[in-house]
N, C-alpha and C positions, 0 to 999 in steps of 0.2 A: 504495499499500499504506501501510496507516494505522497510526501511529507508537506505539511501544510503549504510549504511557500514553492511546490509544485503546481500550486494550482492557480489559475487565473482569472479569478470570478471579473464579470461584467455585469450583469444585472442583479438584483437585488429585489422582492418584492415591491420595495419601496418606488426604483425607476420602471417596471417593467411595466410595457405599453397595455393599456385597458382595452377592454369591450369597448366598439363606440357605440351612443344612442340611438334612436331610429332618425338622423335627422339627416335621411341620406347615406350614412354610412355603412359600411358592414358590421355585424355582429361578433365577436368569438367565436371560432367554431371550437376552441379547447383551450386547453391549459397543459404547454411542453416545457420539458426540462430539454437544453440544449448542452450536451457533452463534446467535447472534441478533444479526442485521445492524440495526443503527442507520441508518434512512435521514433524509434531510433532507424536512420537509413530509409524512412519517410521522400517519396521524390516532393513529398509538398509540405516539406521543412524548410524546403528557400524558403516558401510563404512567410508574411509576418504573419505571428497565432491571434494578434488581435483582428488583424483586417480577417484572417479565414474565421475566428466567431463570428465578427462581424456579419460575416457575409450568411451562413450557417443561421444564424437569427434572422437576416434577412428572406431569408427562404421560405422559412415555417412560417414570417409576418407575411410571406404572398401568400398563402393558402388562409389567412385570420387566426394565426391561432396565437395566443396571448404566452409570452416567454417572460416567466416569473425568476428563471435563473438561469444563466449559462456561465460555464467555466469548462477551461481548458484544462487536462491531466495529461500530465507525461506520462507514458508508457515504458518501463524500461523493457519487459521482455514480454513480448506480448501472448497474454494463457489461451491457449487451444481451445475452454472451456468458456470462455466469458469476455476475452480479452484481454482486460483490466486484471483480473487475479480476482482472487473469493472478497476479500478484505474491502476493497476499492468498489466492485459491483454491489455489496451491502450498503458501505455509504453513501453511490449514487439513489440504490433503494430507499433507503433513509431519507436522501436531498428530495429525493418524489413525492413521499409521505409526506413532509414537513410544509414543501408548499404545494400539496395539494395537485400533481400533474397528475394526468391520466395518460399522456402520452410521452417519452423520450427518446430522444432523439440522437441519435449517435453520429456522429459527421466522420463516418467511415464506414469502410465495405464491413456487412458481418457477416459469418456463416450463418448457414441455419441453425446450425449448435450453440453457436454464440446467441444468437440470436432469442432461441427456446429459452436460453436456463437466464439471459437476461432479463429477459418477462417472467421468470417463475422468481427469481430473487427480487425485484422491481414493483413484483403486484401491480405491472401496467403496461402498457403495450409499449412496446418494441421498435424502431422502424432505424432504419442507417441512411446513408447519405442518397443512395440509389431511390429506395422507397418513396425516400422524404420529394425527390423532384419526379418522379412518376405521380405521384401524386398532385404533384401543383399540376403538372402537365395535363391529367386525365380531367382537372378541374378547369383548364383555360382551353382547352382542344374546342373548337365553335364549327370548323367546317368536319364534312365529313371523310376527305382528308384527313385531316391532325387526329380525328377520333378515330377512324383507321388505325394510321400511325402508333399513338398510344398505346392501343388497345392491346395492338403485337405485342410493346416494348414491355409492358404489364405483364400480358402473360408468357414474356419467355422468362423473364423474371422471376413470376411465382412457378412457373416449372421447376427453377433450381430452387426456390425454397420448399420443395418435395409435396406440393402445392398443397397452401395451408386454404384459405377463402377465397373466394371470389364472389362479389356480392355487385358487381358493376349492372346488371340485368336488370336488378330491381331496386335499385340506390331510387333515392328521393331526393341527391343532392349529387354534385359532380367527383369527381374522384375517382379513385380506384379500390376502395375499400381497404387501404392499408391503414385508415387512421379510425375506421369506426364510424358510424352515428346514426342519429336518428331515425327511427322508419324503414332503415335497409333489411332486408333478408337473407338470412345468413345461406350461403348453398354452397355444399361442398361437389368441388370437381375434381374428380379423376384424372392421373396423365393422358389419360385416353384421349378424355373430352377436350382436355386445353390442348393435348398436339392435333385433333381436329378442327379444333377454332382458328390455331394458326395457321393451319393450313387453309382454310377458308381467307381469312385475313389478307396471307398474302397472294392468293389467286385474284384478290378484290385491288390491293396494291400495285400488282401489278397492270392492273387495266389504267390505273392511274397514272402507270409510269410512261403506258403509250401513248394517253391522253398528253400528259406533259410534252410527251417527243414530237407529236402533232402540232401543238402551239408553237415549240421551238420551232422549227421547221416552217411552220406561217409567215413567222415571223423576218426567219433568212430569206424568206423568198421576196418579203416585204423590205428587205434592208434596212431591218429597223434590231441597232445592234444592244446586246441584253450586257447591262449594268447588275449585279450582286452586292449586295449589302451583308457584310458577315463582321462580325465581331460579341465579344465575351456579352452578356447580359448583361444590360441598366448602360451599356456603353453612349447611349443616347441613338442609336439604329434608328427606331422610329420618326424622333422628331428631327432626323435627318432627314428619312423620308417623307415626313409631311411638309419640310421649308422646302425641299426639291420637287416633289409635284401636286403642291398643294389638297394632300389630299386628307382625311382626319382619323389618322388610324390610331389606334387606344397608345400614348407615348406614357405611362404612368411609371412615376421614379419607384420602380419597385421589381425585382427581377422575375421574368419571362413573364413582363408584359404584355410583350406579342409571342407570338404560336404560330398561329395560321400565317403561310405565307401569303404575300400581296404584291400585284406587278401593276405599275401605275407609267404612263406614256408620260413623258417628260420631254419637254421641248429646250433644245440648247442654243445657246447666243448664235449661232451660223445658221438656227433655221433645221439644224437636223432634230431627230424626231429619235428617243433610248426608248427603251423598256427598262425602266427599274424597280429592281425587287429586290424586298425586304424580306428577310427571314430570320429563324428562330436563334436566339442568343447562344453563346456556346459557356461553358460554365467548367472550371478545373472538374478535374476527375468525371465529365460527363459519360453516365452507364453507355457501355457500350450494344448495349440493346437498344436504347434511341439513337443513336451513329446510324445501328443497320436497321431501324424502321422505318425511321427520316430520310434513307438515300433517294427513296421516289422525288425528297423537295429538295434533299442537296446535290441531287444532280442539275438542277438551276445553277449553280453555282458553280461547276465539271465547265458546264457548256458558256457559262460566261464570255466576254468579249473585254470586259474589264469587271477586278474582281475588288470594292471599297471596303477596305482594312478598317474598321472603325472603334477607332482606341478612345476610353479616357484618360488622356492625359494628366490629370486635375487627380487620378486615385492615386493614393501609392505602391499600391500594389500593380499598376500597372505595364512593369517590362514582365515582370509572373503571368498578368492575363494575355499581352502578348504571346506569350510561349505556349499557354493553353489552348489559344483560337490557331495556331500554326502547329500544334499538334493534331488538330481534328484537320487542319486542311490537309494537313500532308496524309490522312488515312483517309483521303479523297483524291489523294495522288496528284495534288496540288505544292508542291515546293515556293513556301512565301521567297524565301532567298534567292530563288532565280527566275519565278517565271514574272516575265514583262508583264502580265495582267493584274499584278496584287500591286494597287498602291493605297497606302495608309493614312487615314483620315483622322489626323489628332482632333478629336472633337472635347469641348469643355475647357478652351483655352482661356474663356471669361471667369473660372473660378482658378485660375493659378494666376498669383503675384505679377502684378507688373514687368517685376525686372526678368521671372522666369519665363512669362511670355516673350519680353524682348532675348533673350539668349535664345530660347526656340526657334526664334525667325532666322537668326544668325544662321543658326546648325543645321537648317533647313537650305537655308540660303549656299553654305560651303557644300554640303554635301550635292546639292545641283550641280555647283560649276566641277569637283571632283570626278562624281560617276559620267556627267552629261547626259542626266536622266531625270525624271520629275517621280519620284518616288514616293513623295509625303505631300502632304498641305495641312498647316492646321485651321480649324475653323471652330467658331460655337453653333451648334445648329438652334441653338437656343434662341441667342438673339442675332442672328444671321452676320456675324463675322465670319469674313471670309467666304464665304458662301459663293461671290464674283469669281474668287480666285481659284474655288473647286472647277465651278461649270464651266470656264474657259481649259483649265487641266481636261477635262472630261474631252472638250472639243477637239482639241488637241492631239490628244492618243488616238481617240478615234478615228478620226480624220487624217490620222500617218499613213505616208503613201499613197494617199490618195488627191488626185489631182482637178483644180476646180477649174471648169472649161463654158467658156460662151458659146452658145450654139443658136444657130435660126432653122428652125424648122416649122415646115410649111403645112399649116393649121390641116389639110388637109390629110397628112400623112397622119394618122393614125396609129399606125402599126409603129412608125419611130417613137412617136411619145410615150406612148405605153413601153416599149420599151427600154427607155430613158428615166421610165420611175420607176420602173421596175429592180433595173442594176445598179440606180444610180439614187443619189441625194439629190434632189431638186431644191435648191438655195433660193432660188429668184425667178419669176413668168412674168413677162408683159407681151399680152397677145394685141397685134398692131398689122397692119396693111396684108394683113393673111398670112401673117408670120407667128410664133411663138419664140418670142426670145429669151431665150435660160440660160441660167447660170446653174451647172451643176456638180456637184461632186462626184469625181466616178476611179476607180482602180486604173492603174496604166495600162492592163490587159483591155478591161473594159471600154475603153477610150478607143484601140486598137480594133476590135470586136464592131465598135459602134461604126467607125469610120468604114471596115469592112464590109457591110451589111448593107449601110444605106448612104453608100458615096455621094456627096455635094449636096 
């Protein structure tokens, strides 16, 4: 059992977020104790414990759980039975009783045996980090596609739990039954039933994948480049998406405020139209089940012409968050360090001190001079600072290699006009004296093809 000095409490009953009343705000769904194990040789130890614990609390609060107490506990030798050891497990159980917590969240992966033993010791429901993230996703999914993907991830996870209970079919609230809740019916599923359901979900998601492939093909035929937003959860992707597209996507200050992907058309300064895609946020230790289940959605990122990695540069753990995002991108076959499509959008510069903001601008300018490429831009999606620079960067990057040509085409030559609209980006058009005076952006090869097919 660790010494008291090994503990890092950050919450007390006095400082706990209380449930809000009926003035339009959500009420608490329960009281949860948050425990962060600090294990030796854990890759996550590179991150600051306070920041990791704060993120675990934010994950719990994302589904309106009240957190009366949170604590980081050093674990020198992980116990196969309880992870912590008997003494520490009993102390956690005592804390759960003292703080009247009906749920204990362990911000680490637990084996089924560890989860079961901790529940017996704590006399409360226990879930690990994966279970908590799946619960959030299960509650947030709104579209049919999102629900299919989260359900597949939840079932894959529960199958590894030796089939606990799955109550999604008859729940009266969102989520996937890890937390329990009023009015739910307990439905025990064996491995065979779960396997059959997983097979059906994969079949339906394959249809989603085919549909997305058709949509991408249609965009490519219309010469509409795809720009995908990726980044750590709560980095400001949805705020940036709204700022660029004029959309009204939910952009709350909470983890995983956006789950279902959204695509909108955006006009660049040159007049060229792009398709902008907002995707689900990444997080450290993102469950592998989610990466696999959301592959149909993440294919949008793989097929993108540009990938904007939105970073919260005001966050104390911004470098660690960057590594987490790049790790997920690498699972998709995208090497952020060498893939020219990846551009960093350094967001929330309005929350940085003026001196730090100035130093960042100097660093980006030096980087552009040394590397000869624009790989980063500093913005504030909230205030609009730096947005003009971002739009111009998108224009330059997507127009690189294209030629701007002025053409006079007979208005009666519908085939030539249709060809130009299909293969190029018409930036300007003026019809006069029986001619269409066009300014068109075309790939050099398409310029040559147009001249061959429509000589004169």
